[in-house]
C-alpha positions as CSV (number, residue, x, y, z in Angstrom):
1,M,97.1,47.9,76.0
2,T,97.1,45.5,78.9
3,K,95.6,46.4,82.2
4,K,97.5,47.4,85.3
5,E,96.7,44.1,87.1
6,D,98.0,42.0,84.3
7,H,100.7,39.4,85.1
8,I,103.8,39.6,82.8
9,A,106.5,37.0,82.4
10,L,109.9,38.3,81.3
11,F,112.5,36.1,79.7
12,I,116.0,37.5,79.2
13,D,118.5,36.1,76.8
14,C,121.7,37.4,78.6
15,D,123.9,36.3,75.7
16,N,122.1,38.8,73.4
17,I,121.1,41.6,75.6
18,S,123.1,44.1,77.7
19,H,122.8,44.4,81.4
20,R,122.6,48.1,81.0
21,S,119.2,47.7,79.4
22,I,117.4,45.9,82.2
23,E,116.3,48.9,84.2
24,G,114.7,50.5,81.2
25,I,113.0,47.2,80.3
26,I,111.5,46.7,83.7
27,N,110.4,50.4,83.9
28,E,108.7,50.1,80.5
29,L,106.9,46.8,81.3
30,S,105.7,48.2,84.6
31,K,103.5,50.7,82.7
32,Y,101.4,47.7,81.6
33,G,101.3,45.4,84.6
34,V,103.2,43.5,87.2
35,V,106.3,41.7,86.0
36,N,106.0,38.9,88.5
37,I,108.1,36.3,86.6
38,R,111.6,37.5,85.7
39,Q,114.0,34.9,84.4
40,A,117.5,35.4,82.9
41,Y,119.2,32.7,80.9
42,G,122.9,32.1,80.3
43,N,126.0,30.1,81.2
44,W,126.8,31.9,84.5
45,T,130.2,30.2,84.7
46,K,131.4,32.5,81.8
47,D,133.1,35.8,82.5
48,N,131.1,37.7,79.9
49,L,128.0,37.5,82.1
50,K,129.7,38.8,85.3
51,N,128.2,42.3,84.8
52,W,124.7,40.8,85.1
53,E,125.2,39.6,88.7
54,D,124.4,42.9,90.4
55,K,121.4,43.5,88.1
56,L,119.9,40.1,89.0
57,L,119.9,41.0,92.7
58,E,118.8,44.6,92.2
59,F,115.7,43.7,90.1
60,A,114.9,40.3,91.7
61,I,115.6,38.3,88.5
62,K,116.0,34.6,88.7
63,P,119.1,33.3,87.0
64,I,118.7,30.1,85.0
65,Q,121.9,28.2,84.4
66,Q,122.5,26.5,81.0
67,F,125.8,25.0,80.1
68,D,127.1,24.9,76.6
69,Y,126.8,21.2,75.7
70,S,128.2,21.6,72.2
71,K,129.7,24.2,69.9
72,N,127.6,26.0,67.4
73,K,124.4,25.0,69.3
74,N,122.7,27.6,71.6
75,A,121.4,25.5,74.5
76,T,120.3,28.7,76.2
77,D,117.8,29.5,73.4
78,I,116.4,26.0,73.5
79,L,115.8,26.1,77.3
80,M,114.3,29.5,77.2
81,T,111.9,28.5,74.5
82,I,110.9,25.3,76.4
83,D,110.3,27.3,79.6
84,A,108.2,29.8,77.8
85,I,106.0,27.2,76.2
86,D,105.6,25.3,79.5
87,L,104.6,28.6,81.2
88,L,102.1,29.3,78.4
89,H,100.2,26.1,79.3
90,T,100.7,26.0,83.1
91,K,100.3,29.5,84.4
92,D,97.8,32.3,84.0
93,I,100.0,34.8,82.2
94,D,98.4,37.9,80.5
95,A,101.5,39.0,78.6
96,F,105.0,37.7,77.7
97,A,108.2,39.7,77.2
98,F,111.3,38.5,75.5
99,A,114.5,40.5,75.8
100,T,116.8,39.3,73.0
101,S,118.3,40.4,69.7
102,D,118.1,36.8,68.4
103,S,115.6,36.0,65.6
104,D,115.6,32.3,66.8
105,F,112.8,33.3,69.2
106,T,110.5,34.3,66.4
107,P,108.6,30.9,66.4
108,V,107.9,31.0,70.1
109,V,106.7,34.6,69.9
110,M,104.3,33.6,67.1
111,R,103.1,30.6,69.2
112,V,102.3,32.8,72.1
113,Q,100.6,35.3,69.9
114,A,98.4,32.5,68.5
115,E,96.9,32.1,72.0
116,G,95.8,35.7,71.9
117,I,98.5,36.8,74.4
118,K,100.4,40.0,73.9
119,V,104.2,39.8,73.5
120,F,106.6,42.6,74.2
121,G,109.9,42.5,72.5
122,F,113.1,44.2,73.5
123,G,116.4,44.1,71.6
124,E,119.2,46.1,70.0
125,K,118.8,47.9,66.6
126,K,120.6,45.0,65.0
127,T,117.7,42.7,65.8
128,P,116.4,40.9,62.6
129,K,113.1,42.3,61.3
130,P,111.1,38.9,61.5
131,F,111.5,38.9,65.3
132,M,110.5,42.5,65.6
133,A,107.5,42.1,63.4
134,A,106.3,39.0,65.3
135,C,106.0,40.9,68.6
136,S,102.9,42.9,69.6
137,Q,105.3,45.8,70.4
138,F,109.0,46.0,69.9
139,I,111.3,48.5,71.5
140,F,115.0,49.1,70.9
141,T,117.0,48.8,74.1
142,E,119.2,51.7,72.9
143,N,116.2,53.9,73.7
144,L,115.7,52.4,77.2
145,T,118.7,53.6,79.1
146,G,118.5,53.3,82.9
147,N,117.7,56.3,85.1
148,S,121.3,56.8,86.2
149,E,122.7,56.7,82.7
150,D,119.9,58.8,81.3
151,A,120.4,61.5,84.0
152,A,124.1,61.7,83.1
153,Q,123.3,62.6,79.5
154,T,123.2,66.3,78.4
155,P,120.1,67.8,76.8
156,V,122.0,67.7,73.5
157,E,122.8,64.0,73.8
158,K,119.1,63.2,74.6
159,E,118.0,65.3,71.6
160,K,120.2,63.3,69.3
161,R,118.2,60.2,70.1
162,R,115.0,61.9,69.0
163,K,114.0,61.9,65.3
164,S,113.2,65.4,64.0
165,G,110.0,66.1,62.2
166,K,111.8,66.0,58.8
167,E,113.3,62.6,59.6
168,L,109.9,61.3,60.7
169,R,108.3,62.5,57.5
170,Q,111.0,60.8,55.5
171,D,110.1,57.4,57.0
172,S,107.6,56.1,54.5
173,W,106.6,53.1,56.6
174,L,105.8,55.3,59.6
175,V,103.9,57.9,57.6
176,N,101.8,55.2,55.9
177,L,101.1,53.5,59.2
178,L,99.9,56.7,60.9
179,R,97.8,57.8,57.9
180,T,96.2,54.4,57.6
181,A,95.4,54.3,61.3
182,V,93.8,57.7,61.2
183,E,91.8,56.8,58.0
184,Q,90.5,53.6,59.5
185,T,89.4,55.1,62.8
186,A,88.2,58.5,61.6
187,D,84.6,59.8,61.8
188,D,82.7,61.4,58.9
189,Y,84.6,64.6,59.3
190,G,88.0,63.0,59.1
191,W,88.7,63.3,62.9
192,A,90.1,60.3,64.8
193,N,90.5,59.9,68.5
194,L,94.2,59.5,69.3
195,S,93.6,56.6,71.7
196,E,91.7,54.7,69.0
197,V,94.5,55.5,66.5
198,G,97.0,54.0,69.0
199,Q,94.9,50.9,69.5
200,Y,94.7,50.3,65.8
201,I,98.5,50.7,65.4
202,N,99.1,48.3,68.3
203,N,96.8,45.7,66.7
204,K,98.5,46.1,63.3
205,S,102.2,46.4,64.0
206,S,105.0,46.3,66.6
207,F,105.4,50.1,66.5
208,S,106.6,52.0,69.6
209,P,107.2,55.8,69.7
210,L,110.2,55.1,71.9
211,N,112.0,53.8,68.9
212,Y,111.9,57.3,67.5
213,G,112.9,59.0,70.7
214,Y,109.4,59.9,71.9
215,K,107.8,58.7,75.1
216,K,104.2,59.2,73.8
217,L,102.5,58.8,70.5
218,S,101.0,62.3,71.0
219,S,104.4,63.9,71.1
220,L,105.5,62.1,67.9
221,I,102.2,63.2,66.2
222,K,102.9,66.8,67.0
223,E,106.5,66.6,65.7
224,I,105.7,64.9,62.5
225,D,103.3,67.7,61.6
226,L,101.1,65.8,59.1
227,F,97.9,66.1,61.1
228,D,95.6,68.8,62.4
229,I,95.2,68.5,66.2
230,A,92.1,69.2,68.3
231,Y,91.5,68.9,72.1
232,D,88.3,68.2,73.9
233,E,88.6,70.2,77.1
234,V,85.8,68.1,78.8
235,S,87.2,64.6,78.1
236,K,90.8,65.8,77.9
237,Q,91.2,63.7,74.8
238,M,93.1,64.5,71.6
239,S,91.8,64.0,68.1
240,I,93.8,64.3,64.9
241,R,93.0,64.6,61.2
242,D,95.2,64.2,58.1
243,K,96.1,67.7,56.8
244,R,95.3,66.3,53.3
245,W,91.7,65.6,54.2
246,K,89.0,67.2,52.1
247,A,85.2,67.2,52.7
């Protein structure tokens, strides 16, 4: 996890991300640091980006104009990539964030990662897997509704976004990821500190509990019901152990 004082640069592909997602994206990134560079790319002469105008003002996002010079070529993607690489070499940035559902940004994400810099990815559930996998952490924008939209939802509607314990246990990728993380960070008695489990997962994959409808990893762990749970009242830390563990 990045520190609170970290400087984060956010690049938004407005052709491939909804304006309804931006509040949730900013809120999520603010957990990790200061989003002091916010740039949104698109052809602002087009009507399909009109809904973005109020959001640009509300969240102090700088619009970057890019005309469509030719058909079947995405000039916006190219400019966004160039600006990201320029920033990589000219500014002291601790983390990058790309809001897009376009796999074309996979190479630039991998390039940033090669410099040891964390990359947050945000996109719709249709986002190709190579882009999601390239990010340090990837979050579906469908799970990042803004405060006003989220408040308007009923408890039943919110619950539908959350995977049940049975659904979580049926996700073999998730189960293997969690069990491996616990195994690799456990002590001689099979217990693993949850913060160390989370760090291992962050280093290994683009996993986020938000994609399953949970704000915290601890909540998902409780729901999936595959691990014994223990609390240290002094340190206020949580440890978990695979229920299959045998001495």
